[in-house]
N, C-alpha and C positions, 0 to 999 in steps of 0.2 A: 553477382552474390549470388550464392547457390544454397537453399532450403529441404532439408530434409529428414525424415522422421525414424526414430530408433524406434523398439521396444526393450525394456530392460525389468527386471525383478526385482519385487521388494515384500519381502514377509509371505513368499509364497503366492503372490498375486503379478499380473504383467503390467505393467503401466506405461504410457508411449509420450513420448516429446517430440520434439522440434528441434534441429538445429540451424540457426541460421550462420553459416562459417563465416571466417573472415580471417585474414593473415595476424592482426595485432596478439599479443601474446599474453593480454587482459581481457578477461569476458565476461559476460551478465549471467547469472542465473537467475531466469525471472518466473517466481513464484504467484500463482494464483491465489487470488482471495476468495471467500464463500464457495459453493460450488460450479463455479464461474471453469468456464472449458480457457485450456492454454489461448486461446486466440484474443481473449479476452473481450471487455463488453463494446459493442461493435467494431467488433476486431482492432481494438485500442492497443492490446498486446502484440499481437503480430507484427501491426503499421510499426510497432514502437523497434519491434526487433529488426524488423528490414532499415529502418533508420541506421540504428547502431549498426549495424553491416555494414552498410555504405563507406559508412568511417573507418571501415576494418573489424569492428570489435564483434567476437562471436557472440550467440546468444542461445541459450537453452531455456525451452519452456514444456513443461509435461503438464498433463491431468495424474493429478495425484489418486489413490486407490480409492473406486467407488465413485471417479466423476467422469465424464466425457467419455474416451478411449482408453479408459483405463479400469480394469478390472478389480476384484478385494471388495471389503466392505469399505463404506465413505464413515470415517469415524468422526470428520470434521477437523477442523485447525490444531486443535488441542493435541490431537495423535497422533499428526502429520511431520514428525521429524525425523521418522525412518524413510519416509515418501524423500523428504527435501535430500537428506543425506544420500540416497539411491539414485540421486536427479545428479548429486554435486560427481559422484565417482565414473558415472555417465559419460557426463560434460568430459569429465579430465581425460576419460577413456578414448572419448570420441574426436577430442580435440587435443591431441596429446602435447601441442605448440604452446597452451596457454598453462601460464604459471602463476596467473591472480585472478581470484575470481572474487566479481561485486555481487552481491546479493538483492535484488530486489524484491520488495512486497509489497502491497494497498492492502489497506484494511486490517482482514484477520491472517494474510498471510504476511504481512509485515511482522502482528505480534506471534504468529508461528516461528519465525525468524527468530524473534526474540528467546520464545521459550525455550528455542534447541540452541542456545547459549550461542547463537552464529552459526553453527553446526560443519565450523570447519573452514569456512570463507573468510575471505582478507579485507573486506568494508562490505558493508552493509546502507541501502537506505533505503529507510521503512518512511511510508509513506501513510498518513491517516490510520496511524497504529488502532484497532480495536480495542478500547479500553472500558464497553457496557456490558454489564452480566447479563440482561437481560433485555429481549429485543423490546418490549412496552416498556422501557425506563422514559418518563419524559426528557424532553431534550434538558442540557445544561441553560444553567442561565443566561449564559454566555453566548449561546446560539440565538437562545428569546430575544435578549437586547440587541443581535447583530440582525435578526429580523426583522425590527420594527422599526430600525436605523434607514433599513432601505427602503418599507413602505413610505415612511413619512418622506424620506425624499425622491418618492414617485409621484407624482402629479394625479396619472388616473387614480391610485391609493386614495390620495387625502381627498379626493372627488366624491369617491365611495364613500370613505366616513362621512364627511360632511353632509352629502345626501340621504344618509341612515340606513345604508346598504351594507351595513355590518353590524353583525351582533355584538352589541354594547356588554353584555354578557362573558361573550368569547373573548371579548378585550378585554375586561377587566381580570378576567384568570388569567388570560396569559402577560399580564402587567404583572399580577401576583406573583405566577412563576419566573418574571425576570427580576424581579427582585430578591426572589431567595438566594440563600445564601449556598453557593457553591456544594455540591454532597463531598466527604470524604472520599478518596482513591478508592477504587473497587478491590476487591480481592485481586482480579486479572492485571490491572495497573498496576499494583503493589508486585504479584507474580513477573512480569513482564522486564520491570524495572531490574528482577534481581536477578532475571536470566542474562540482560544485556551488560550487569556490573560489570562483569569481570572479562568481556569482549575487549583484544587488544589492538584492535582493529579500525579505522575510518567511521564514524558513525553519522548519517546524516536524515534528518526528520524533515520530512516533508509534508505540509496540510494544505489542502483546501481549502481558499477562506470560505466558502459558501457549503463548504461540507458539517452537516450534523456530527460526521464521525471524528473528523480533523478536529471539529470544537472540543469534543465532547474529551478529546486524547489531550487537547491544550489546559481543559481544566484540571486535569489529573497530572497535568506533568508541569516541572519546572519551568517557568513562562522568561526563565533569563538563560534557559539553556541555549548556549551560542550554536548548536549545532540545530536546531530549527530554523528550516526555511517557508516561510508562508505564500503562496499565488496566492496572488486578487485575481478576484471574478471567478476562482474557478471552484467545479463540483468534482463529486465523487472521486471520480473514473478520468476526472481532466480532457473531456470533449472536445471543449472550446480548443478554437485553433493557437490562441492565444498559451490557454494552458498547456497542448501538447508541444510548441515547442519549446515553454518554460521546462516539464516537465524530463522530454529531451534534453537539454543543455544540463540538467540537474545529474542528471546519469554520466552525460557524457566527462563531466567534471569529477564526478566520483572515478568512474577507468582510468582517464590523465592521470587522478591523482596514486591513484595503488599500480597506473603502468610507472612512476615514480621511483618507488617502492623498492630499494633490494632485498 
């Protein structure tokens, strides 16, 4: 496997990307979420890129404007469509043998890909899409119920409760939150749904079972959508060994499926 760094322009700024090379004609454009560097949390994206490249699939990662090694103003995920388009064009130029490209994003990177309407990609893998309008918004009722299901199955947590070491006021407040109705879909949830509505390629939604962001997405989305896959026991960045394997397999499936398209 060969890994090299490239620079490319985007609306007057200079962006920095990393290409893990491979001989396959299906490649992955990996978009970082939040203000995360292209290496990802705990180098998770760099490790995933190396793993996919070892399977023959080239992977391109990049820092958007104002993040990491890239210059320019940081406008957040809502203004990152030009960054994604510039990265995609650079990926095609640097790996001209690649004919089909899958886009992968976690959290608001998934939402950015949706808002950009797939931005010329052939398929999308959208993990834990961000649908929360405010960072201080309460967790969705489903997330609270899931939390207490896990706590009730934990003998140590039960011992703390029975021993009076848990605040009854906090417990009652949480139980009230668990019983309230799910809020109506946010404007952002509606916007990303509209953005993806006309996308003609394959779409896979991934959610981490223990992630509040993924749980909020499921609360705002059609739960009967057959494109949704859930990773048991996973947290937001899939740091667990089993979750890393699960994520890699889902992405490889998307790459293989898009490879088979004419």
